[in-house]
C-alpha positions, 0 to 999 in steps of 0.5 A: 500500500502506498499513499492511499492508492490501495483500498478494500472493496467496502470503500464508499465513493464521493464526487469531489470538485477541485477548487485549487490551482493544483492537480490532486494526485491519485492517492492524496488525502482530501478534506471536502465538506467536513469529510476526509477522502482519498483521490481515486485518480488524478483530479485536474486543477481549477474545477476538475472533478474526480472520485474520493474513497471515503471509507476503507483501509489504506496505507498512509505515509508516516514520519520515521524517527524516535518516538513516531511508533503507532499502536493499533487503536491510535487515531489521527489525520494527515498533515503535510502528507504524513499521518499525525496523531489526533484524538478525534481524527478520521483515521484508525490505526489497524496495524502497529508501525515502528519508529523506522516504518514510513507507512502505517495501515489505517481504516478511513472514516470507519467505525471504531475497532472491535474490542472484546474480553473474556475470562476463562477458568482453566479446567482439569482437561486444559491443564498441563503443557503444550497441547495438553495444556491449551486454552482456545478463546473464540473471539467471534471475529473470524479474523486474526485479533490484534493488540492481545493482552493475556493475564494468567493468575493462580486462583488461590493467591492471585499471583500473576504468572507469565511465560505462556505462548500466545498464538492468534494465527492458528485458527482465525478469530481464536486466541490460543494460549499454551502452557510451557514446562514452567509455568504450566497451566494449572486447573483453577488458573484464571485467564483474562484476555482482551483483544482488538481487531479492525 
């Protein structure tokens, strides 16, 4: 994805008249009548008309450097050609981007991310290690969740345990938690999970 030129099929379209003296290049982010959109093709200067995608998933340029990393759920807008964080912005980050990345994937004018949570008490059949110590949590999303947080506590003391293997790609829409040799999943352990997805 480069400069907003790729989009998902659910993108919605709006006709835009270019009132500036410069051509609007395909893939440019344009604000018209309070709506943010992405130019489908070049739009000629001085009254040229063209189509904007007003909803969908796009690649947006971002500045690189220390402190520019973005996480799933960040919101923003485009200024000077780059993504800029803004609490009420129309762009929702759907894939994390590091300090050195020069592009971030966003949903444009899309509803907020789907968020969910679950609490599971490990049964005797789920206790142990590896496939014998496995808990699958079905999110109902049908897609791979992002920004997954897993907290495992012992039921007797409430002590937080760590070191588990968390897999979100084994089965679509499922968060899989596997015990390891130390610590194992123990019957009665409480697992709290939160997740996000576009």
